[in-house]
N, C-alpha and C positions, 0 to 999 in steps of 0.2 A: 316706778323707781325714781328716786331723787338724784340730782346731779352730784350731790355731796357724797353719796354712797357708791355711785357708779363711775369709775375712772374713765371709762370709754365715753360716757355721755359728757363728762366734763371736758375731755379733749375735743370732742365734736363741737361743743359749744364754743370753745376757745378758737377753733378753726373757723367757725362761722362768723365769729365776731371780728376776726382778723381779715376776712375777705370782704366785709361790707365796705363799700366805698361811699364817700361823701359826694357832694356836688362837684362837678368838674370845674377845675380852676383854669382860667385862661393862661396860656404859656406866653412867655416874653415879658419884657419890662413894662410895656405900655398897654397891656391887654391885647385883645384880639385884633383891633383895628390899628393900634399904634405900631406894632411890629411890621405889618404889611405896608403901611405908608412909608416907614423909614427905609425899608429895603427897596421900595419903588423909587424913592428919591435918590438913593445911592446909585442904582443902576442908571438912572437918568443922568446923574452927574458923571459917571464913568464914561458915558458915550457922548458927552458934550464937548464942544471945542475948548472950553476953559478948564477942562480937567487936567490936573498936574500929571506929568510923566511923559513917556515917549509915545508919539503918535505912530502907530503901526496899523496898516490896513490889513484886510483879510487875505489879499493876494500875496503880500509879503510873508504872512504866516504860512500859507499853503506852500509857497515855493521853498521856504526854509525847511519846512517839515519834509517835503519830498527829497530835498538835497540831503538832509540828515539820514533819511531811510536809505537812500542810494549809497551813501558813504558806509553805513553799517553793513549793507549787503556786500559791497565790494570788499570790505575788510574780512568778512566771514569767508568769502570765496578765496581771497588771497591767503588766509590762514589755513584753509583746507588743503591747498596745493603746495604749501611751503614745506 
């Protein structure tokens, strides 16, 4: 049977053609190595002393988070018995 006379064969051929993939293309603007080096440089700059912005250590973040969680728990308990 030819694909011109059999609609099922023509549909199968169209599906097969649409699922064929070409060679894999690298993602990112600079290829495979360019994106990795840029992100590495950014993370180094974020943790350096000359990075712009507020300098906050991990202890301050931990204490602030625990205080926030405690306030939310206290407000929930207070609303329950109100």
